Structure formats: structure tokens, C-alpha cells
N, C-alpha and C positions, 0 to 999 in steps of 0.2 A: 504494499499499500504506500508506502514511503516513498521506496522507487516511483511508482506511479503517479504521485503527487509530484515528485522533482521533474519527473518529464514533463508532466502537464505545464508546470511554471518554467522550466526551459521552453518549451513552444511556444507559450504566450510572449514571452522576450523575444525571442527568435521573429515572431510575427509580428511584433511592436517594431521591431527595425527592418520592415522589409524593403524600404525605400534604401536604406544603407546598403543591404544583402545586394541590391540588383547594381547599384553603383559598382559596388568592391567586385562583381562576377563582371561588368562590362570593363573595368579597368583591367581585370586579370586578363581578358579574352582580347582586349588590344593590343596588350602588349605580347602576348605569346604569338598572336597572329603578324604584328610588325616583324616580332624575330625571325617567323618561317618565311617571310617576303624577302627580307635582307637575307637570309642563307639561300635561299632559291636564286637571288641575283649576286648573291655572292658580294655585297658591298664590303668594303674593306674597314668603313666605320658604322656600320649596321646598329651598334647600339644606340646610336643617337635617334634613328628612326624608333627604337622601342621607347628611350625616354618621353620623345614627343607625344610618342600615340599614348603614354599613360598620363602625361600631364596636359594635353588637349582635354580626356577625359572629365566632365563636368557631371553636375548632378541633372543637367538637362539639354535639349539637343541645343538649345540656342546658346546656353553656355558652353557648352561645347565648340560651336561657330566659332563664337566671340575669344576662346583661346585659341582655336587652330589660327584665324585672322592674325592675332596678335605674336603669335609663336611664329608666324610665318614672315610677317612684315618685318618685325624685329631681327629676326634671324638672316632674311635678305640683306636689309641695311647693315649689320654689323659684319657679315660675311663679305660684300662689296668692299666696306671701307676699310675693314681689318686686313683683306687681301690684300687690297692698293698698299697699303700702310708695310703690311710684310715683304712687298715683293719689291718696293723701290726706295725703301727709308731702310739703311743700315743698320743692323741690330745685333753685330756678331758680338760685342763685347758687354759688359755688365754696365757699362756707364752708358752705351748709345742704346742697350736694350731700355733702360730706365726712362731714358727721354722719349724713345719710341712708344713706350706705354702709355707716357703722358699724352703724345699725339695721337696715340689710339683711342684712348679712352676719355679726355674731356670733351671732345665735339659730340661723341654718343651718349655719354652722360647727361649733357645739355639737353639734348632730343628727348631722350626718356624723361628727363624731370620735367620738359613740357608737355609731352604727349606719353602717360605711361603705357601706351602700346606697344613702344619700343625699349620696352625695360628690358628684354632682353639681348638688346643690340651691343651694349657694352661688353658684355661677357662673352658672344660671339667673336666680338673683334678681338678681346684679350686672347681667344682660344686660338684664333688663325697664326698669331704671333709662335705659338710652342705647341701646334697640336701633335699629338701622340704620331699620329701616321704621315702629319704634313710636313717632315723632315725629311721623310722619302718620295712623296709623290708630288713635292712641290706648292708652294701657297696657292696658285692661282684654281690647280687641278683638288687641291683640298677644300678651297672654297666652294669650286662648284659641286664637288662630292656632297658637301657638308648640306648646301639647300636642298640637293635632288634628297638626301636622307630626309631631311627635317621635312620636305613636302611629301614624301611617301608617309612618313608618321602621321602628318595632318590628315590626310588621306585615310588611312586606318582607321586613326580616332574617331574622327566624323562618321565615317561609315558603319561601324560596331556602334556608337550613340544613336544613330537613324534605325539601326535592324535589330539590336541587341537589347531587348528588355526596355525600349527607349520608353525616357520621362519626359512628358511634353511640360514646357516651362508654363504654360497655362493650368495644367492640373496642379503644378506645385505652387502656383501664385493663388489658386483658389482655397487651396489647403492653407495655405498662410490665413488668407481672408477669410476663413470659417474659424480660425483659431482668435484671429481679432475679434470678430464678432461675438464668440463664445465668452470672450474675457471681457468683452463689454457688458455681458449681461451679469458678471458677477460684478462688475463695477457699480453696475444701477443698483444691485441688492446692498451693498457698502454705502452708497449714497442714502438710500430709503432708511438704513440702520441708523445712520448718523442722523438725519431727521427727526427719529422717532424714540433715537434711546440716548445718542450721544456720541461723542469722540471717539468711542472705542475702537471703531474700524480704521481708523489713521494708521494702523500697523499693517492693516491689509490693503491700505493704499501702496504703500512703499513696496509690497511685491507685484502689485497687479501692475501699476503703471508701466514698470520696466519691461515687464513679459508683454504688453502689449506694443512697445515701443520697439521691441525686438521682432515680434512678427509682422510689423506694419514694414521694418526694413526689408524683412524677409519678402514679405509679398510684393514690396516694390522692385527688389533685385529681380525676382522670377518675372514680375512684367516688363522688365527692360528687355530679359532673353526672350520672353513671348514674343514683345513686339520685334526682336529680330528676328525670329522664326516667322511670322508673319510677311515681312520686308522679302526674305529670300523663298516666301511661296512655300513653306514646309507645313504648314498648319491652316486649318480656314477656322480658327477659333476666333471670337470677338475680339474687337480692340479691347486691350486690359486697360486701357487708362481710365475711362469711365469708373470702373471699379476701385481704382487706388484712389482717386479724387473724392469719390463718396465716402470711401473709409476713414480719409483724413477731415472731411466736412463732418461727419458724426465724431469723428474724435475730437474736435473743437467744440463741437456742441456739448458733449460730454464734459469738457473741462468747464466749461462756462457753469453749468449745472452743479459741477463738484464743489465753487467757488460758493454758491447760493447754499449747498447742503452742508456748510463746512460746520455744522451746530444744531443741535437740536431746537425743534421749532416752539415758540411759547407753549404752554400747555393750553391755554383756551382756544388757540389757534389750532393746536395738533387736534382736540377733541373735534373740533368742525370738519376737519382734513383729512383724519384719518382712515375712514370709511373708500373715501375716493381714491386717497394715496395708497391705500393697500390693492385695490382692483387695478388701478395705473400701473404699480409694481408688477403685479402678475402679468398684466398684459404684457408689459413692455419686455419683461423675461421670458416669456413664453414667443413672442415674435422674435426676438433676438435669438434663440436656442434653435427655433424652427430656420430662420433665415441659415444660421451656421450650418445647420445639417442639410438645407437645398443647397447650400454651397459644396459642401464635403461631397454630396453625392451628384451633383450637379442634376437636380430635380427643379420641379416649378416653384417659384419663391412663394412662401404663404401669403394668406390673405390678411392684409393689416387693419381690416376693418374695425377690430374687435379691441386694438390700440388707439386706433382715432378716436372711437366711442369715448374709451377710458379716459384719453387725455383730455378731451371736449368736456367732461363731466368734472374732472379735477380743475380745470381751467375755470368753469363755470362757478364752481364750490368759490372758488379763491377770489374770483370777480364779485360775489356776493359781500363778502367780507369787506368790501370799501365801505358799505354802509353801515356798516354793523359797528356798535357801540365801542365794542371790546377792543378793536384795532386803533382805536384814539388813545386808548391809555398803554398799549405798546410803547416800549423804548424806541428812540431813533434806529437803533441798530437791527432790534428785531422787526419795526415796521419794511426796515429794507430789506429784510431777509425773505419776507412774505411775497414782497410784490416782486424782490429779484430771480426767486425761484419761479413765478409765473412767467417772467417775462420770458426767461431761458427754456421753459417746457413748450413756450407758442414757437420758439426759433428753431424746436425740432424741424430737421427737413421733412418735406413729404416723400412720401414713396415716390420714385423715378417712374415715368409712365412705361418707359422699357426699361425693364432691369439691366443693372449695370454690368451684368455677369449672366446673360441668359441660360438655361440649361439646353441640352444637347441629348 
């Protein structure tokens, strides 16, 4: 029984790392395939193709394309410039070699600082000066051979990314977006707790906000890769930009609500608003969790009508407090909190007429 339980737990942990296991498998296949191709063509520096194929492999096809383009452009620039320097600048002694390294590195290092896509160019240029096989085949032949092998590694890496357990950037983006939305649901619960109980939820905010920022960064990075896949016609997935824009817009609205919910409501006001606030909390949490589930499984988004009705009921109840005598007895801070909360909730964006990330 104990062994069975251990196997079940191990299976659950492995299942939770499905994306990582697929990436590891693609990296391994790309490396061994590149090695086999270099052996077939008997390339003298075939290890560069293997290294490049491994470097190019990213979590998605769009990321692999970006890595391949940057690897190739940086290698080409470094090989051409480094090959010229190695061929025409004397570097037989220690002093002349030091001067040659400066001449070879500084321009390409500046280029890499301006355009990070060329960050491998200085490394390639330096390798051109003292390549392991370059001494025997000459600097020009070494440069050409290196570019050919890097090109081969790029091709192998991109092909493996495309056809071996491909992970589309759009899928990674929607998964990160679903994480953001589910965390937003937790954040709303913390806000309601602060309004009804007190500042005990501040500790939870210290954990949730960094998680939301991290998930937003992952979604934005995946959206950039998804856009690259769209530009290269590798996918027919919708434009990722509206989804990212909506996530940030909701994020800003929740920050405003959080400021208004930084302390408990006055007791007389809470007694009046608690029923509608409770319904609004439940409707908001349900809507957000259902939206996260729809993003995760790429299904039709939920109907927001229950949320809209709850929001309307709460704001209407808050508006009636304007004419209530108890409001006039509140302190200036409490008075401002009540109406700031109503204002922030009214600013919650309407559901887009067309979903930012339609299901397929």
C-alpha cells in the first residue's frame, strides 16, 4: 500500500511537470539529431551544430524562432568580422594578440549592447582568433564552416520545435493569463475580508501581488512569442495583444479597489452594505474563476450577467447612503472611503463585446 501511494504521488508530480518534460524531450531529440546530421556530413566542428540546436530549443515555437534568428545573426556578424580580423591583423605574439582581441571585441560588444540580438557576436569573433580546428583549416574556412554548422543547428532546432511535441506560444500565454485571473479572484477575496474584518489580509497581499506580477510577465513574454508565430504564419491563433491589454486594465482597476479597501468599513455602513457586498463578492469570484477555467481549456467565456446584476445592486445600495443621516456622522476619512469604493467599482471595465482570447 505504501509503495502504491508513493507511485501515485510520483505520478502526480510528474504529471504536474508535463510542459517541462516535453521541453526536456525536445532538447534531447534536437541535440542527438543535430549530432547525427553532423556525423553524416562529416563536419570537422560538428559540436557547434549540437550546441546551437540545444540553445535554440525554447518553451514554444515562437521562442525557438527568436533564439534561432538571434543565434544566426550574432554568429554571422561575429564570424565575418572575427574572420577578417584573424586573417588580416597579425596576432602571432602575446602583445599583438592582446591588441587584436581589443580590435575584435570592442565594436561587436558595442553592437551587442545596442542590439541584444547580437550578443553572441563578440564570443564568435573571439573564437575566430583561436579556434580549435581553425589553426589547421585557416581563418576563412573556419568562419565559413562555423556559419554552416550554426545554420544547421538552427534548422534542426526549429524543426524539432515545430514537429516534436510542439508547444504553441498562444497556449502558454492563455495558461499564464488563466493564472493571473485566478489570482485576481483570490485578491478580490482579500479585499472583501479587509472591508468586513480588518487589515489582517495585508500579509496575503504581500504574497499575491508578486505572484500576479510574475504571471503577467510570463503572459506578456508568451504574447510576444505568439505574435512572432503569427507573423511567420505558423499559427492562426488570434492576436494576443487585446488579452494582455485587458489583463493590465483589470490589474489597474483592482489596484484602485485595493486602495479603497485598505481598512474596514464603518460599522453602520457595513451593516447596510454587507448583504449586497457579500453577493457581489460571490459573483465576482465565480466569474473570475470561470474565466480562468475558460482560458485554461479554451472554451466559451462565462456569462457576466450575474456579476453585472450584483455590481448594480451594490452600487445602488451605496448611492442610497448619500441621503442617509448616518453618512453625515462619519469622519472625513470614512466618508471618503465609502464613496471612493463606489467610484472604483463603477470603473470596473465592461466585458468586451468580443472576447480578447476567443475559444477554438
